[in-house]
N, C-alpha and C positions, 0 to 999 in steps of 0.2 A: 115276530117279530121276525126282520130282514139282518143276517148274517151281516161285516161288512166285505167282505169278500165281491159279494152279487150270487145270482142263484147259475148252480154251473148246466143247467137245464139251455136255459135263457143266453149263457154266452158260444156254451157251443152252436146253439141252434145261428146266432149273428156269425159265429165265423161261419159256418159254412154257408152261408148265404151271400159273403164278402171271398170266397172260392170261389162259388159256384161264377162269381161275376168277372171275376180275373183271368177263368177261367175260359170265357165267355168271351173276353175281349182280345186274347191268346191267342183261341181257334177265328178267330175273324181274321186277325193279324195273320194269321199263319195261313187263311184260305187269300184273304189276297197278295199276301208279298209272294206266296207259290206259287200263283197265279199267273203274279207280270215275271215272275223268273222265269215259271215253264210253259209258259206258252208259245212262245218261238218258237219249240219244241214241239208241239203240235200242231199249232198253224201248217192250214196250206199253203206247200206253193208253189205257185201261179206260175204257172211256164208261162213266157208270154214270146209266141216269137213274131218277128216281125220282116213283111217283104224291106229288101234293101238293095235288088236291083237283075239285075244278071249276066253270068258269064257272061255270055257274049258280048255283052260294051263293057265289060272290064279289062281297063289295060294291063297285060303283064306289068309284074312289079312297079306298076307305079300304082300310088295312091291314089286311086278316086274316090273325096270329099261325096257325101250320100248327108242328106238330113232324114232323120226318118222321126214321124209323126208317134210322139206316146201319149197314150189315151191315162187317163191314173184319177182315181172315184178322190178329192176335195169334201167331205160332208156329206152333202147329199150332192154337189154340182158335181163335170167329168172336166174336168180340166185337161185340154191338150198341149204339153209340151214339145215343144225341139230339139230334137239330140244330133247333135252332128257327130259323124264316127269315118273313118276313113275304112274302106276295103281295100286290099290287098292281096292282088292276085297270086299262090306260090308255088302251082305247081296248074294239073291238067283241070281238077275238080276239085284243089283249095283251097280256099278265100282264108284270109284274119281281116278279123275287124277291129281297128282299133278305136279307141274315144280319142276323140280330140279336146281334151283337159288338162294344157299342162298342171304334173304334176310339181312345180315349185308351188302356184300362187292361185292359180284354178283355170287363167285365159285358152285362149280361144288359140289353138296354131291352126298354121297353114301350111299347103305343099307348096316350097317352094322348088319350081318345073328346072329353073336354069342351075341351080346347085344341087337340085335333089337331095335333100336336108326337108324334112321338118320342123318349120320353125319359128318358138313364141314369141312375139310383137314387145312385149311385156318388158321380159329382164334379160331376153336374150338365149332364152335357152333351144339351144338344138338336140333333135333327137337326129339318126335314121331313119329310112324309109319303112322299118321298123316296129319303129317306138323308141326302139334304144339309144339311150343317155349318149353325146355326142359329146357336147360342151355344155356352159355356160352353167344356171343353179338349178333347174333338179332334182331333185333325189332321189326316187323311181322310172322305169319308164314306164309312154304312155299307158298306161289300164286298156287290158284287149278284150273283147264281148267274145260270147258263145256264139259258133255258126257253125251252121249245114248248110246244105246243099242240097234242093229235094228239082233235081228233073237239069236243069237252065237256070234254073230260079236260088237266088240267098237269099236268104233266110238271118235275121239276128236275132240273139234273146239277149230279153232289156224285162 
């Protein structure tokens, strides 16, 4: 006859199966979430240097607008994006690359030759020739990109 409390061996067996299932679920979640959190640390950071111009064509201290063609993977396709930057020669072989995206709302800024300022047409943001905020609503200076000079060629990292 069976006791009212059930078979202890069977109960222990079912408890072990449920514990094993819970452990498998927790391990799967740990691998997925851990991989998501840690993958940027182990991912290969690709250095992409693009030619942006030459030193001989770059005026001293005046921002020169340049359009870069940046290739990126989008699924199975390769997409070519255009990215506008300003190159500013600050020394004999030193060049600063400034992003042309306004830090206020993302509009494209342009160099005003007459006033010697970089201006945003959307909300009146004004920057100096090195991208520092002079007036208007922009909360931060224009972003800078890493540059290097190889001989006469200016390379920008994107």
